[in-house]
N, C-alpha and C positions, 0 to 999 in steps of 0.2 A: 781838797782842791777840786776833785772831780765832781763832788756833790754841789759845790758852789757854781761850777760851770754849767752843770745840768739845770740848776735852778735859774741861772741867768738866761739860758737858751729857752727855757720853757715858761718864763714869766713875762708879764706885761701884756698890754693890749695893742702894742704898736703894729700896724699893718705894713710890714716891710715891703710887700709886693707893690704897694701903691707908689713907692718911690722909684721903682725901676722904669726905665724907658720901654717903649713898645718893642724896640729892637732886643733889649735884654730879656723881656718877657717871652719873646719868641725863640730865644736860644735853647738849644738842646745839647746835652753832653755827648761827646763822641762815644759811640757804642763800643768801639775798639778799646778806648781807654777805660770805660766802665767794666768791660769784660776782663781786662787785665787785672783790675782790682779784685775781681771775683776769684780769680784762679792763682794769684801771685803767692798766697800764703798757704796753699794746699798742696797735696801730692799729685795734683792733676798734671798730666803731660800737656803743656800748652803749645799747640801748633797755631796759636791765634795771633800773637803780636808780630810786629814787623821789626823785631829788635836785632841789631847786630850782636854777634857773640863777643863777650868781653875778652875772650882769649885773643881776639884780633886787634885789640887796642895796643898801639905801640908805646907802652908805658915808659920804657927806658929812654926811648928817643924823645918823648915829650919832656921827661925830666931834664935831660941834657939841654934841650932847646930852651926850656923855661929858665934854667940857670943862666945860659948865655944871654937871653933877652934881658933878664933882670940886671945882669952885670954890665951889659954894654948898650942897652937901648931903653932903660927904665924911664928916661925923661919923656919918651914918646909912648911907650907901651902902657904906662900908668896914667897918662894924661887923656883929656878929652881928645877925640879924633874928629875928622871931617865926616859928615853924614854919608858921603859917597864911599868912604872906607879908607883904610890904611894904604897909602900910595904904593909902597913896595909890594904889598900883597896883590894889589890890582895889576901891577906890572907883571908879576910872576905868573898870575893866572892867565893874563893875556898871552904871554909867551907859551904857557903850557897848552892852552886851547889851540893855538896855531900849530904847535908841534904835534899834538895828539890827534886833533880832528881836522887839521888843514883849514882852519877858519882864521883868516886874517883878522887880528884883533888888536885893539889899543886900550890903554888904561881908561880912556874916556868912554869906552863901551862896557865897562865893568863897574858894578856897584856891589858892595859887600852888605849882606843882610844877616839877620839872626836866624839862620837856617832857611831853607827854601820855603818853609811854611810862612814865614814873614813875607817872602816874595809874593806868594799867592794873595795874601791880604792886600799888599801894596798894589798889585795888579787890579784887584777888585776896586780898591779905593780910587785908583787913578783912571780907570777906563770904563767902569760899569755904571750906567745910569739905571734907575728903576725901569724895568720893562725891556731893557736891551736883550737881544737874543744871543745866548751863549750856547755853543755846541760842545759836548764832551763825549768821550767814549762811554759805551755801555757794555760792561761796567767801567767805572773810573775810580780814581783815588778819592776815598771818602772825605778826607780833610779839604780837598779842593772844592767839593760840593759845598761843604760848610763855609769855607772862606768866601766863595762867590755868592752863595745864597744870602749872606748878610747884606748885600747891596741890591737885593730884590730884582735880579734879572729874570728873564724867561729862559730857563735852562732846558735843553733837550738832549737826549742821548742818541748816539750814532752806533749801530751794531758793529761787533767785532767778529773776527774769526782767528784762525791760527796764524795769520799774517798781519795781525793788528787791525786798526780801524779800517772798515770797509769804505774806501774812498768812493766806490760806486754809489753806495748808500748815502754818503755825505753829499755827493753831487746831486742826487735826486732830492735830498732835503733842501739844499741850497736853491735849486730850481723852483721847488714848491714854495719856499718862503718868498722868493723874489716875485713869483706870480701874485702872492698875497700882499705885496708891497712892503715886506719886512726885510730889513738888512741884518745880517749876522755881524756882530761886533768882534767876537772872539771865538776861536776854536782852541780847545785845550787837549793836549795829548801827552801821555807818558809813553814815548815812542819806543823805548828799548827796555825789555824785561818788565813789562807793564805791571803796575800795582792796580788791581789785584790779580790780573789774569796770567802774568808771567810771559806773555807773548811779545814778539818784536815785530814792529812794522816793517814790511818788505821794502827794499830799496825803490822799486818801481812806484810803490804807493807814496813814499816820501816825496819823490819828485813830482808826482801828480798833485799832492797836497799843496806844494808850493805854487803850482800853476793855478789851482783853484783859489788860493789865497789872493793871488793877483787878479784873477778874473772877477771874483766876487768881492774884492776889497775888504778883507778882514785881517785882523792880527792873529798870528798863530803863537800860542804859548806851548813851548816844548820843555817838559819837565824831565830832567835826566839824572835822577838820584842813583840809579842802579847800573848805568851804562858801562861802568868799568868792571862789573862783576860777571864776566863771561867765562863759562866753564867748557863750552864746546861751540862749534860752528865758527863762522867768519865774522869779524866786526863789520858793522854797517855805519856809515858816516851819519852824524846827527843831521836832522833836517836843516838846522842852522847852517850847515856846510853849503847848502844849495841856495841860501838866501841872498839874493842880489839887490833887493829893494829895501831891506831893513824891516821886513814884516814879522820876523821871528824873534820872540823873546825867549832866550834859553835860560833855564834855571839849573844851577849846579849846587852841590853841597859837599861838605866834608864829613857828613854824618855817617856815611857808609865806607869811606876810605881813610878816615882818621878816627874820629870818635863823635857820637851824637851829642855828648855833653858839652862839646866846644860851642855848639850852636853858631856855626859859621857856614854861610852859604853865599852864593853870588848870583847876580843877574847879569847876563850878557845880552846887550841889545843896542839898537841905534842910539847915538848920543842924545837925540831929541827926546826919545822915550825915557832914557835913563835920567835926564834932567828933571822931567816932570815927576818921576817916581822918587827922585832924591828930595824934591820939595815936599812930597807927600810924607816921606819918612821923617822929615825934620820935626813934625809935630808928634811923632810916636816915641822915639827914643834918642833923638839927637845923633847918636852914633852907635854902631855895633861894638860890642866888647873889644876894646883895643888890645888888651893883653892877649886874648885869644887870636886876634888877627895877626899879631906879631909872631906868635908861635906857629900859626898856619903858614905865614910867609916863609919862615926858616924851613919848615917842613917841605914846602914846594921847592924853594930856591936851592936847597942843599941836596936835592935829589932823593929825599926819603920817600916821597910820594910814589915816584916811579919804581922804587925798589920794593915798597910795601904792597902795592896792588897785586903783584903775582903771589905774594904770601897769603893775602886774603883769599884770592881765587883758589889756591891749593888747599886752603883750610875748608872752604865751603863746598867745593866740588863733591867730596865724598858724602856730604849731607844731602845735597841735591840728588845724587845717585841713589842714596839709601831710600829717600822718599819715593822716587819713581819706581824702584825695585819693589818696595813694600806695597805700593798701590797695585802694581801688576800682580803681585802674589796674593794679596788678601781681598781686594775689593770685589764685591759681588757683581754679577751681570747687571747691566743697566746703568752703571756709574761710568762717567767719562771724565777725563782730566787732561789738562794741558801738559806739555812736555817742554818746559822752558830751557833755553840754552844758557841762561844766566839769571841773575837777580836773586830774589828771596822767596818767591811765591809760586805755588801751584793752585790752579783754579779747578775745582771739581763740580761737575753738574750731575744731579741725581734725576731719577725719573719724575715726570710731572706728577703733582699731587703730594709730594713731600715738601714740607715747610721746614727749612733748616733752622729757622729761629725757634720754632716750637720744639724741634728735636734737640736743641742745645742742652736742655736740662737732663735729658737721658744720657747724652754724651758725657757731660760733666760727672754724672753719677757713676759712669763707667771709667772715669779717670782720664778723659781726654777733652781738649777744648779746641775750637776753631772759630772763625768769624763767619756768621751767617751772611749769605751773599746779597740779601736785599738792600743792605746799607750802602752798597756801591752803585746803586742805580738811582738816577734822579727822581724817578717816580715810584721807586721801591716796588716795582711790579714783577720782579723775578724772585721767586721764593725758594726754588729748588737748587741752589748753588751755595758753595762755601769757599772761603780762602784758607789755604794751608801754608804755614811758614816753615821753612826747613833750615834756617840759619842759626836759630838760637839754641836748640837742644841737640845733644850728640846723637850719632847714628843709631845706637841701640835703643834710645828713647824714641827716636823717630819711628823706627820699625814697630816698637811696641805700641806707640800712639796710633799708628795707622791700623794695626791689628785690632785694637780696641774699637776704633771708629768703624772699621769694616763690620764688626760684629753688631754694632748698633744699627748700621745701615741695612745689613742683611735682614735683621728682624723687621725693620720698618718697611722694606720693599716687599717682604713676604706678606706682611699684614695688609699692605696696599693691594696686593694681587689676589687676596682671598675674599 
């Protein structure tokens, strides 16, 4: 069978590439996904992926809910649903967001999507024309860059520090673009426990960002996949909490607070924006997985979500602490890192002159993997940084992985200085 397959793949003179669209020819695989394939079957300690720990999946609760849904709601759960989503789930999420974040919300402001990744594509499809100016954090979520780039915008990065996006730098960029006669269409932020940097935007900056959105007339996309994973510090309201004009599109997901395999997320936005994105979604998948939506509805409505979040937090906190302690203990002089109060990631910055993408092979040979930082920048112009994940592997492996990584970095820094 394998011989026949290899013969089929290697035979013929058909030029497959000639059939692909220009868009398809320009597509590139996710570097994170490719990296995960490289290390998944080896004994490498992977600090690379952004994977939740399977131990946090509420398997027994899902089993019980699934039985209940199939016994009592199968007529709806196994049927086509509306594109906007399963109405009971939308109602439950609207109530949950109002209770949790103080955001007045109704079902007409909620649309269910196949994970917040689909939401990013829908935003690109609905709002971005070729050449539109889009501003993102530098660094920012890699898959957001990929999703938006498909629609050919002019994307630019805004620098960050330990308090998130620097809104002073954003304001300067907005002023500069206005002088050039360019309008910013969208600003994208992962405001809380940012991916990849792990930092959280300060409250003062959130309020200023809303003011700038109104002054310069742009839509703000607030991605909040990690906001419930807080291990220390005080909660900060989402930017959406301060939105009085309907300028903020908030993205939520069950991937980190239920299970990523459910592929259930949601968009919370002004009904006018929701309606247009609903129309855009109709040509993609008609409706999100209805069975999964029904399970998610029960999960929220019966209070499982509120009970489960503290359990996830208690599970991940020791892993976050283990990584920060190991970095402090093992990392050589010249390496800096963020100290996140929650989320899944630490961002490490190395001395200038070290290229973490080139260094990756040495790290893997020593039994540890990370994600090179350049992938998280629009122009790939920062080479000396890396993203480290602390949620997937246990504490002892985190410590050992950081120790191995520190040995690789120490040798590289020593070589750089000689």
